[in-house]
C-alpha positions as CSV (number, residue, x, y, z in Angstrom):
1,X,0.2,-0.1,0.1
2,X,1.1,3.8,-0.9
3,X,1.0,6.3,1.6
4,X,-1.0,8.1,-0.3
5,X,-3.7,5.1,-0.3
6,X,-4.5,5.3,3.0
7,X,-7.6,7.3,4.0
8,X,-6.1,9.9,6.3
9,X,-7.6,12.5,8.5
10,X,-5.0,15.4,10.0
11,X,-7.1,16.7,13.1
12,X,-5.5,20.1,14.1
13,X,-6.8,21.1,17.6
14,X,-7.0,25.0,18.3
15,X,-7.3,27.5,21.1
16,X,-7.6,31.4,19.4
17,X,-5.5,30.5,16.4
18,X,-6.9,33.2,14.0
19,X,-3.2,34.4,13.2
20,X,-1.9,31.1,12.4
21,X,-4.8,28.4,11.5
22,X,-5.0,29.8,7.3
23,X,-1.9,29.3,7.0
24,X,-1.7,25.3,8.7
25,X,-4.9,24.2,6.6
26,X,-3.6,25.8,3.4
27,X,-0.2,23.8,4.0
28,X,-2.0,20.8,5.0
29,X,-4.1,21.0,1.8
30,X,-1.1,21.2,-0.5
31,X,1.0,18.8,0.8
32,X,-1.4,16.4,1.7
33,X,-3.8,16.9,-0.6
34,X,-5.4,12.8,-0.2
35,X,-6.1,13.7,3.1
36,X,-9.3,15.7,5.2
37,X,-8.4,18.4,7.4
38,X,-10.4,18.8,10.6
39,X,-10.1,21.5,13.0
40,X,-10.9,21.3,16.6
41,X,-12.1,24.6,17.4
42,X,-11.2,24.7,21.5
43,X,-13.6,27.3,22.4
44,X,-12.2,29.9,20.9
45,X,-13.1,33.3,21.4
46,X,-11.3,35.3,17.9
47,X,-12.3,33.9,14.7
48,X,-10.3,30.6,14.5
49,X,-13.4,28.8,13.4
50,X,-14.2,31.2,10.5
51,X,-10.9,31.2,9.4
52,X,-10.5,27.6,9.0
53,X,-13.9,27.0,7.2
54,X,-12.5,30.1,5.2
55,X,-9.4,28.0,4.5
56,X,-12.0,24.5,3.5
57,X,-11.0,22.7,6.3
58,X,-13.9,20.7,8.0
59,X,-14.7,22.6,11.6
60,X,-15.7,20.7,14.9
61,X,-17.0,23.6,17.3
62,X,-16.1,22.8,21.2
63,X,-19.2,24.9,23.1
64,X,-16.1,25.9,25.7
65,X,-12.7,25.6,26.1
66,X,-11.6,22.1,27.4
67,X,-8.1,21.8,26.5
68,X,-5.5,20.3,23.9
69,X,-7.0,16.7,25.4
70,X,-10.3,17.0,25.0
71,X,-9.7,18.7,21.2
72,X,-7.4,16.3,20.3
73,X,-9.7,13.2,21.4
74,X,-12.9,14.5,19.9
75,X,-10.8,14.4,16.5
76,X,-9.7,10.3,17.3
77,X,-13.5,10.3,17.7
78,X,-14.8,11.6,14.6
79,X,-11.7,9.5,12.8
80,X,-12.9,6.1,14.3
81,X,-16.6,7.0,13.7
82,X,-15.6,7.7,9.7
83,X,-13.4,5.3,9.5
84,X,-10.2,6.7,8.8
85,X,-6.9,4.8,8.5
86,X,-4.5,6.9,9.8
87,X,-5.4,10.0,12.0
88,X,-2.2,12.5,12.0
89,X,-2.6,15.1,15.0
90,X,-0.9,18.8,13.6
91,X,-0.8,21.7,16.3
92,X,-2.9,24.9,15.3
93,X,-0.2,27.4,15.4
94,X,2.1,26.2,12.6
95,X,5.2,24.6,14.6
96,X,4.8,21.7,11.9
97,X,5.0,21.7,8.3
98,X,3.2,19.4,6.4
99,X,5.8,18.3,3.8
100,X,7.3,16.3,7.1
101,X,3.7,14.1,7.2
102,X,5.1,12.2,4.1
103,X,7.9,11.3,6.8
104,X,5.3,9.4,9.3
105,X,3.0,8.1,6.7
106,X,6.0,6.0,4.9
107,X,6.8,4.8,8.5
108,X,3.5,3.1,8.7
109,X,3.8,2.3,5.1
110,X,6.7,0.3,5.6
111,X,6.5,-0.7,9.0
112,X,3.1,-2.4,9.3
113,X,4.0,-3.7,13.1
114,X,3.7,0.6,14.3
115,X,0.7,1.8,15.7
116,X,1.9,5.9,16.2
117,X,4.5,7.3,14.3
118,X,5.7,10.8,16.8
119,X,7.6,12.8,14.9
120,X,10.5,14.1,16.6
121,X,12.9,17.6,16.8
122,X,15.5,15.5,18.9
123,X,16.3,12.3,17.6
124,X,18.8,13.8,14.9
125,X,19.9,17.5,15.3
126,X,17.5,19.6,13.5
127,X,18.2,22.7,14.4
128,X,15.1,23.3,16.8
129,X,15.6,25.9,19.6
130,X,13.9,25.0,22.6
131,X,13.3,27.1,25.9
132,X,16.0,26.0,28.6
133,X,13.2,25.3,31.1
134,X,11.6,23.5,28.7
135,X,14.4,21.3,27.2
136,X,15.2,20.5,30.4
137,X,11.3,19.1,31.3
138,X,11.4,17.4,28.0
139,X,14.5,15.0,28.5
140,X,13.6,14.3,32.3
141,X,10.5,13.0,30.7
142,X,12.2,10.9,27.8
143,X,14.7,9.7,30.3
144,X,11.7,7.9,32.1
145,X,9.4,7.2,29.5
146,X,12.2,5.5,28.1
147,X,12.6,3.1,30.9
148,X,8.5,2.6,30.8
149,X,8.8,1.9,27.9
150,X,11.5,0.0,27.3
151,X,12.8,1.8,24.4
152,X,14.5,5.3,23.3
153,X,12.3,8.1,23.2
154,X,13.0,12.3,22.5
155,X,10.8,13.8,22.3
156,X,7.6,12.8,24.0
157,X,6.1,16.2,24.4
158,X,6.0,16.3,20.7
159,X,2.0,17.1,19.5
160,X,3.1,16.3,16.0
161,X,2.3,11.9,15.7
162,X,0.5,9.8,13.4
163,X,-1.9,6.8,14.8
164,X,-2.9,4.1,12.5
165,X,-6.1,1.1,12.7
166,X,-6.6,0.1,16.3
167,X,-5.3,2.7,17.9
168,X,-7.3,5.0,16.5
169,X,-10.5,3.6,18.2
170,X,-8.2,3.1,21.6
171,X,-7.6,6.1,21.9
172,X,-10.6,7.1,21.1
173,X,-11.8,6.2,24.0
174,X,-8.8,6.7,26.7
175,X,-7.6,10.0,26.1
176,X,-5.6,12.2,28.9
177,X,-6.1,15.5,29.9
178,X,-5.0,18.2,30.3
179,X,-1.4,18.3,28.0
180,X,-1.4,14.5,27.3
181,X,1.5,13.5,24.8
182,X,3.6,12.0,27.4
183,X,0.4,10.2,29.3
184,X,-1.0,9.0,25.6
185,X,2.1,7.2,25.2
186,X,2.4,5.0,27.8
187,X,-1.4,4.2,27.6
188,X,-0.1,2.4,24.1
189,X,2.6,1.0,26.0
190,X,0.6,-0.3,28.6
191,X,-1.9,-1.7,25.5
192,X,1.2,-3.5,23.8
193,X,0.5,-1.0,20.7
194,X,4.0,-0.1,18.5
195,X,5.5,3.5,18.7
196,X,8.3,4.7,16.6
197,X,9.7,7.8,16.3
198,X,10.7,9.4,13.4
199,X,13.4,13.1,12.9
200,X,11.2,15.6,11.4
201,X,11.8,19.7,11.0
202,X,9.5,21.9,13.2
203,X,9.1,25.2,13.0
204,X,8.7,28.2,15.9
205,X,5.1,29.0,16.2
206,X,3.8,31.3,13.6
207,X,1.2,33.5,15.6
208,X,-0.8,33.5,18.7
209,X,0.3,32.6,22.4
210,X,1.4,29.0,23.9
211,X,-1.5,27.8,26.5
212,X,1.0,26.9,28.6
213,X,2.2,29.6,31.3
214,X,5.3,28.7,34.1
215,X,2.1,28.0,36.8
216,X,0.5,25.3,34.4
217,X,3.7,23.6,33.4
218,X,5.0,23.3,36.7
219,X,2.1,21.4,37.6
220,X,1.8,19.4,34.5
221,X,5.2,18.4,35.0
222,X,4.8,17.7,38.5
223,X,1.6,15.4,37.6
224,X,3.0,13.7,34.9
225,X,5.9,12.4,36.8
226,X,4.2,11.3,39.5
227,X,1.9,9.0,37.2
228,X,5.3,8.1,35.7
229,X,7.2,7.0,38.7
230,X,4.3,5.4,39.6
231,X,4.0,2.9,36.6
232,X,8.1,2.9,36.6
233,X,7.7,1.3,40.5
234,X,5.4,-1.2,38.7
235,X,7.6,-1.8,36.2
236,X,10.3,-2.7,38.7
237,X,8.2,-4.8,40.8
238,X,7.2,-7.1,37.7
239,X,3.3,-6.0,37.8
240,X,1.1,-6.1,34.9
241,X,0.4,-2.3,33.9
242,X,-3.1,-1.8,33.6
243,X,-3.8,0.2,30.2
244,X,-6.8,2.3,31.8
245,X,-5.2,2.9,34.9
246,X,-2.9,5.7,33.7
247,X,-5.9,7.4,32.1
248,X,-8.2,7.5,35.3
249,X,-5.5,9.6,36.8
250,X,-4.6,11.9,34.1
251,X,-8.6,11.9,33.9
252,X,-9.1,13.2,37.8
């Protein structure tokens, strides 16, 4: 099967991204013309939804701001319900160039055992620069998650990822809230889905402001680290992981 034979949905979670969302949708339509584009407007108070429609995207409006986890899960439910082979998460701020999507699809095409391909800024030197505090957090998550999952993972907070088949349905049902990229990888590992990172080039955000402020970033790091440490302790004791346990904690 060629990558273009996949029935693909690009999921773009967006909150107050009117400055960037048109460029994101057009970039996707130019570089992945066989894919449908779904913008999940997470209760924006600007013209994100209207501008996405003008650019040719399917738009799902959430009635109020539910957070990135709920927005992505909404997109995954749409993909699962409508029978898409692959669901690709792309940030609404323009950080993920659509020209890099072929790398994610190529992994799924060439390695049928892989259920999720994750775009990594750090697997190879791509010149991407993160703030020192965020880079430290990513590094800590990567070390712990690599131990938990038994494989090297370098960019556990990447929101640039392609999921296929049964894994779409699994995540449509079990998806953490807040900033769920890290927890979602653990859930997939616990459920014995296969994850592979792919080196990809990414940009800095193309408009708007990050939803992650200092306080929320620290709170998120502590919360996720506690969950990962619990999973690490269970692994050290040789206990079988429960694929829903982390999800329940993440939703508390």
